[in-house]
DRENFI-797351 format. One line per 10 residues: number of its first residue (from 0); for each residue x, y, z of N, C-alpha, C. Coordinates in steps of 0.1 Angstrom, whole numbers. Layout:
NUM) X Y Z X Y Z X Y Z ~ ...
***
This chain:
0) 156 24 92 148 34 96 143 41 81 ~ 136 41 74 130 46 63 129 59 68 ~ 134 72 60 129 86 65 115 91 55 ~ 106 96 63 95 103 57 96 115 56 ~ 86 115 42 86 130 37 74 132 42 ~ 72 143 48 56 147 52 55 165 41 ~ 47 158 32 40 171 23 30 179 30 ~ 31 193 30 23 199 33 8 202 23 ~ 18 203 9 10 206 -2 14 195 -10 ~ 6 183 -15 7 175 -24 -6 177 -31
10) -2 181 -43 -20 180 -50 -24 165 -50 ~ -18 156 -49 -26 142 -48 -22 136 -36 ~ -33 135 -30 -25 129 -16 -25 113 -15 ~ -33 107 -26 -29 88 -25 -30 90 -45 ~ -19 78 -45 -18 81 -59 -14 64 -60 ~ -25 56 -71 -20 44 -75 -17 43 -87 ~ -6 38 -92 1 35 -104 1 21 -107 ~ -8 17 -117 -6 3 -120 -6 -9 -112 ~ -17 -7 -104 -14 -15 -90 -23 -30 -92 ~ -17 -39 -94 -22 -54 -92 -21 -59 -76
20) -32 -67 -77 -33 -74 -63 -38 -90 -67 ~ -28 -103 -65 -34 -112 -65 -32 -120 -51 ~ -43 -132 -52 -43 -140 -41 -38 -155 -46 ~ -33 -163 -37 -30 -174 -38 -42 -180 -35 ~ -46 -191 -46 -55 -201 -39 -53 -214 -45 ~ -61 -225 -42 -54 -238 -45 -59 -243 -61 ~ -63 -237 -69 -65 -234 -81 -57 -218 -86 ~ -48 -215 -83 -40 -208 -90 -42 -196 -85 ~ -36 -182 -89 -38 -170 -85 -50 -165 -90 ~ -57 -155 -81 -71 -150 -82 -65 -136 -81
30) -69 -134 -93 -66 -111 -94 -81 -105 -86 ~ -76 -97 -76 -86 -87 -71 -88 -76 -75 ~ -70 -72 -77 -72 -58 -87 -60 -62 -97 ~ -65 -53 -111 -58 -55 -122 -55 -45 -128 ~ -44 -39 -122 -38 -26 -129 -50 -14 -128 ~ -46 -9 -114 -58 5 -112 -46 15 -112 ~ -52 23 -117 -44 39 -120 -51 48 -113 ~ -51 55 -107 -59 69 -99 -52 77 -90 ~ -57 90 -91 -52 98 -82 -66 102 -71 ~ -61 108 -60 -71 111 -52 -64 129 -46
40) -71 135 -53 -66 151 -49 -64 152 -34 ~ -59 159 -31 -58 164 -18 -72 175 -18 ~ -79 171 -4 -92 177 -7 -102 171 -12 ~ -103 159 -20 -112 157 -23 -118 145 -16 ~ -133 141 -18 -141 129 -14 -145 117 -24 ~ -139 107 -22 -141 99 -33 -150 87 -26 ~ -160 82 -35 -165 69 -29 -164 61 -41 ~ -161 48 -32 -156 35 -40 -168 26 -41 ~ -172 22 -52 -187 13 -55 -180 3 -67 ~ -191 -7 -63 -186 -17 -76 -198 -33 -71
50) -198 -41 -76 -205 -55 -76 -195 -59 -60 ~ -198 -67 -52 -195 -76 -43 -183 -84 -53 ~ -169 -83 -46 -157 -91 -52 -151 -80 -64 ~ -156 -68 -67 -148 -62 -77 -136 -58 -72 ~ -127 -59 -60 -119 -54 -59 -120 -41 -46 ~ -133 -34 -41 -131 -21 -36 -121 -24 -20 ~ -125 -32 -13 -118 -34 -1 -105 -32 -6 ~ -101 -44 -13 -85 -45 -18 -80 -30 -21 ~ -89 -23 -28 -85 -11 -32 -76 0 -22 ~ -89 -3 -11 -90 5 3 -74 3 8
60) -73 -10 13 -64 -15 20 -48 -14 13 ~ -47 -15 0 -39 -11 -7 -32 3 -5 ~ -44 12 -6 -43 26 -3 -35 32 8 ~ -44 23 19 -37 26 33 -25 19 37 ~ -19 10 28 -9 5 33 -9 -5 42 ~ -19 -13 41 -24 -22 51 -23 -36 42 ~ -19 -33 34 -17 -48 23 -10 -42 14 ~ 3 -49 8 9 -45 -5 8 -51 -17 ~ 7 -43 -27 3 -48 -39 13 -57 -48 ~ 6 -66 -58 16 -76 -64 26 -69 -72
70) 20 -56 -80 29 -50 -86 24 -35 -88 ~ 33 -27 -95 25 -11 -89 29 -6 -80 ~ 30 5 -80 33 21 -69 21 24 -61 ~ 19 27 -49 13 33 -40 20 44 -33 ~ 14 59 -34 25 68 -30 11 73 -20 ~ 14 79 -7 7 85 1 13 95 9 ~ 11 111 4 15 123 9 33 121 7 ~ 30 122 -3 44 119 -11 51 104 -10 ~ 46 98 -1 59 87 3 54 72 -3 ~ 64 70 -9 62 56 -18 60 46 -10
80) 52 36 -6 48 30 4 56 13 4 ~ 60 14 -7 69 3 -12 86 5 -7 ~ 90 13 -3 102 18 2 101 20 18 ~ 89 16 24 90 18 38 90 8 47 ~ 102 4 57 100 -6 59 86 -7 72 ~ 82 -17 82 70 -18 89 69 -6 97 ~ 81 -4 103 82 8 116 76 23 104 ~ 83 26 97 80 34 90 67 38 83 ~ 64 28 79 48 24 76 38 28 86 ~ 40 23 97 31 24 114 32 41 115
90) 46 45 114 48 58 116 40 67 102 ~ 39 64 93 36 70 83 18 72 86 ~ 12 59 88 -4 57 91 -6 66 105 ~ -1 70 116 1 74 125 -2 87 122 ~ 8 94 113 6 109 112 1 110 102 ~ -8 107 94 -12 107 81 -25 106 76 ~ -27 93 85 -44 89 82 -49 81 93 ~ -67 83 91 -76 78 102 -85 69 93 ~ -87 60 99 -96 50 94 -106 48 103 ~ -123 47 95 -133 41 100 -138 28 95
100) -134 15 101 -141 6 97 -150 -4 101 ~ -157 -13 92 -170 -15 93 -172 -23 105 ~ -157 -29 113 -158 -36 125 -156 -24 135 ~ -155 -11 135 -154 -4 143 -136 -3 151 ~ -132 -19 150 -119 -14 155 -117 -9 169 ~ -131 -6 180 -129 1 191 -119 -7 200 ~ -110 -5 212 -106 -13 222 -116 -14 233 ~ -120 -26 239 -132 -26 244 -128 -23 264 ~ -118 -24 265 -113 -18 279 -112 -3 278 ~ -114 7 270 -112 19 269 -129 24 264
110) -127 35 274 -142 44 273 -142 51 257 ~ -153 57 253 -155 64 242 -142 72 240 ~ -144 81 252 -131 90 253 -118 89 250 ~ -118 78 260 -102 72 253 -100 65 240 ~ -111 57 238 -109 55 225 -108 66 214 ~ -115 73 212 -112 93 205 -99 96 204 ~ -92 93 217 -78 98 224 -67 89 216 ~ -69 78 215 -59 70 213 -49 70 200 ~ -55 74 190 -44 77 180 -30 89 186 ~ -36 97 188 -34 112 190 -22 106 202
120) -28 100 214 -16 91 223 -2 82 219 ~ -8 75 206 0 67 204 11 72 193 ~ 7 85 193 15 94 181 26 101 191 ~ 20 100 206 32 109 215 27 126 213 ~ 10 129 211 7 141 210 3 149 223 ~ -1 158 227 -6 166 239 -20 161 236 ~ -27 155 244 -44 152 244 -53 164 248 ~ -56 168 241 -66 179 251 -78 177 251 ~ -85 180 265 -99 173 269 -107 179 258 ~ -108 189 257 -116 199 251 -119 193 237
130) -106 190 229 -107 186 219 -115 171 213 ~ -113 167 223 -118 151 222 -134 153 225 ~ -137 160 233 -151 160 240 -156 167 223 ~ -148 176 217 -157 185 205 -160 171 196 ~ -151 164 193 -152 157 181 -165 142 188 ~ -163 141 202 -179 132 202 -191 142 201 ~ -188 152 204 -200 161 205 -203 162 190 ~ -192 162 182 -199 163 167 -206 151 158 ~ -204 139 168 -208 130 166 -224 126 171 ~ -226 134 184 -239 132 192 -236 123 205
140) -226 119 208 -222 113 219 -214 117 228 ~ -214 134 230 -205 136 244 -207 133 257 ~ -223 127 258 -225 123 270 -222 109 272 ~ -217 105 261 -220 91 265 -197 91 263 ~ -194 98 269 -177 97 268 -170 86 278 ~ -180 84 290 -172 77 297 -179 63 298 ~ -184 57 284 -189 45 284 -178 37 276 ~ -180 27 281 -172 13 271 -178 8 259 ~ -171 2 249 -179 -1 238 -194 -9 237 ~ -190 -21 249 -201 -31 254 -211 -22 258
150) -213 -11 264 -224 -3 265 -231 5 259 ~ -225 3 244 -229 14 235 -237 5 222 ~ -248 9 214 -251 1 204 -241 2 194 ~ -247 -5 178 -234 -5 170 -234 6 164 ~ -244 14 163 -245 27 155 -237 36 168 ~ -236 37 179 -232 43 186 -215 39 184 ~ -215 29 185 -199 19 183 -191 30 173 ~ -202 30 159 -193 33 147 -192 48 151 ~ -203 55 153 -199 71 153 -185 75 166 ~ -187 65 173 -168 70 185 -158 65 172
160) -158 56 163 -150 53 151 -148 67 144 ~ -159 71 137 -158 85 134 -153 97 142 ~ -158 96 153 -150 107 163 -135 105 163 ~ -131 94 166 -116 94 167 -109 92 151 ~ -114 94 142 -109 95 130 -108 111 129 ~ -123 117 132 -119 130 128 -110 141 137 ~ -109 135 150 -102 140 158 -88 146 156 ~ -80 133 153 -65 137 149 -64 138 135 ~ -78 146 126 -70 153 120 -66 149 107 ~ -67 139 100 -56 132 93 -55 138 80
170) -46 136 73 -46 141 62 -54 136 49 ~ -53 118 53 -59 111 47 -73 104 55 ~ -83 100 53 -92 93 62 -98 83 51 ~ -95 72 55 -101 58 50 -113 55 54 ~ -126 52 47 -137 45 54 -145 36 41 ~ -148 29 53 -152 15 45 -164 10 55 ~ -173 16 44 -191 17 53 -193 19 60 ~ -186 35 61 -187 40 73 -202 40 80 ~ -217 41 68 -230 43 74 -236 29 75 ~ -229 18 75 -235 2 73 -244 1 87
180) -236 3 97 -248 1 109 -253 12 114 ~ -256 21 108 -263 36 112 -279 40 106 ~ -287 41 114 -297 43 107 -300 56 96 ~ -308 57 91 -309 67 81 -301 84 84 ~ -309 90 95 -304 104 101 -292 102 108 ~ -285 91 113 -274 93 117 -263 92 105 ~ -266 86 96 -259 81 86 -255 93 78 ~ -266 101 78 -263 112 71 -254 124 80 ~ -259 123 89 -248 134 100 -233 127 96 ~ -233 116 97 -217 112 97 -210 118 83
190) -219 112 68 -216 120 58 -216 131 56 ~ -223 141 64 -216 154 63 -205 159 71 ~ -203 150 81 -188 153 91 -179 149 81 ~ -181 137 72 -167 134 58 -169 143 49 ~ -177 151 44 -178 160 36 -175 174 43 ~ -177 176 54 -169 187 59 -154 186 65 ~ -150 173 67 -135 171 64 -131 172 53 ~ -135 168 40 -132 171 28 -128 189 26 ~ -140 195 26 -142 206 28 -128 212 32 ~ -127 210 45 -113 217 51 -101 212 48
200) -100 206 39 -85 200 32 -83 188 37 ~ -89 179 40 -89 165 42 -92 155 33 ~ -84 147 27 -89 138 14 -96 125 24 ~ -108 121 18 -116 110 23 -116 102 11 ~ -117 90 15 -117 77 6 -127 68 11 ~ -135 62 6 -147 56 14 -154 43 5 ~ -152 34 10 -159 21 0 -177 22 7 ~ -184 20 -3 -198 20 1 -205 13 -12 ~ -218 9 -5 -229 1 -15 -238 8 -13 ~ -241 20 -11 -252 29 -7 -254 42 -15
210) -260 42 -29 -259 51 -35 -264 66 -30 ~ -267 63 -18 -273 78 -13 -259 82 -4 ~ -251 72 0 -240 77 9 -232 83 -2 ~ -230 77 -15 -222 78 -25 -225 93 -32 ~ -237 96 -32 -238 109 -37 -235 123 -28 ~ -228 118 -15 -223 130 -8 -205 135 -12 ~ -201 124 -22 -190 123 -27 -186 132 -35 ~ -173 140 -40 -173 148 -50 -176 137 -66 ~ -164 129 -64 -163 117 -74 -169 99 -70 ~ -176 96 -82 -173 80 -76 -170 73 -82
220) -163 62 -77 -151 53 -92 -157 42 -87 ~ -160 37 -100 -169 23 -99 -158 13 -105 ~ -158 2 -96 -150 -11 -101 -156 -22 -106 ~ -149 -31 -108 -156 -42 -120 -145 -53 -122 ~ -149 -66 -117 -133 -73 -120 -119 -68 -118 ~ -121 -59 -107 -103 -55 -103 -102 -43 -111 ~ -110 -37 -121 -109 -28 -129 -116 -14 -127 ~ -110 3 -131 -120 10 -131 -127 10 -143 ~ -141 9 -140 -148 10 -153 -155 20 -154 ~ -158 31 -145 -163 43 -148 -164 55 -137
230) -163 64 -140 -164 76 -130 -180 84 -131 ~ -182 89 -119 -192 101 -117 -187 113 -110 ~ -192 124 -114 -186 137 -104 -200 141 -101 ~ -201 144 -88 -214 152 -83 -225 148 -87 ~ -226 135 -87 -240 128 -95 -248 127 -81 ~ -263 125 -85 -271 120 -71 -276 106 -68 ~ -278 104 -60 -282 89 -58 -289 79 -67 ~ -295 86 -75 -309 80 -83 -297 75 -96 ~ -287 85 -99 -277 84 -115 -270 71 -108 ~ -263 75 -100 -253 64 -93 -258 50 -92
240) -273 49 -83 -281 34 -83 -286 31 -100 ~ -284 41 -108 -287 32 -122 -273 28 -130 ~ -263 31 -125 -248 31 -130 -245 13 -121 ~ -246 12 -107 -245 3 -104 -252 -9 -106 ~ -268 -7 -110 -273 -15 -113 -270 -23 -130 ~ -263 -15 -134 -261 -18 -150 -250 -26 -150 ~ -238 -24 -137 -228 -28 -134 -229 -47 -131 ~ -238 -45 -124 -245 -60 -115 -252 -66 -125 ~ -255 -62 -137 -262 -73 -148 -253 -82 -151
***
């Protein structure tokens, strides 16, 4: 069992150093990332953008330890992921990370309340009913705490996933297209919550194709062909959209 180091103050919450990832195919190795080096500072909100196939989702999965790089080093909360066995990696994810995926990843048999409480329960923490309901309140779903995913719309399921990620107050919150299934007003409310999480010291890393969503982030990282090709700081949606259209030409 590998020992974990829990750093309360790490200047960089997530660091990628020379990270590459190739996938085997019948015609040979296909590079998804080709040497990405980037630091995500503690308390920052970063949006990752790029054309389809640029490596955005691969970067997110490597940063979260859900996939391993072909070469290079990923460090989360002071822990080099390559040095951790599967048990330690699972423990680190439970202790420090929250996830909002496009596919929601809710458990069908559990109510919205129990889905939100699940990560803390798995980590062996005491569940306080008031804090679970507060997390649901923040995404406007307190009244639907007793419903199961099948009784919720896609947008409501996505908001439960956001409430779950916020409830455990993870040091790092990874979000893959978190506003994809939401109408504009709800999407903005969720982005405000993510920005608030970063303002409170959590680190948010979000993959998005939406310039408006990206404009909520402190920094936008642009990928193309598996490389970081640009950065914008505190940019508005129009500037982000213009940068994206240049990349897609």
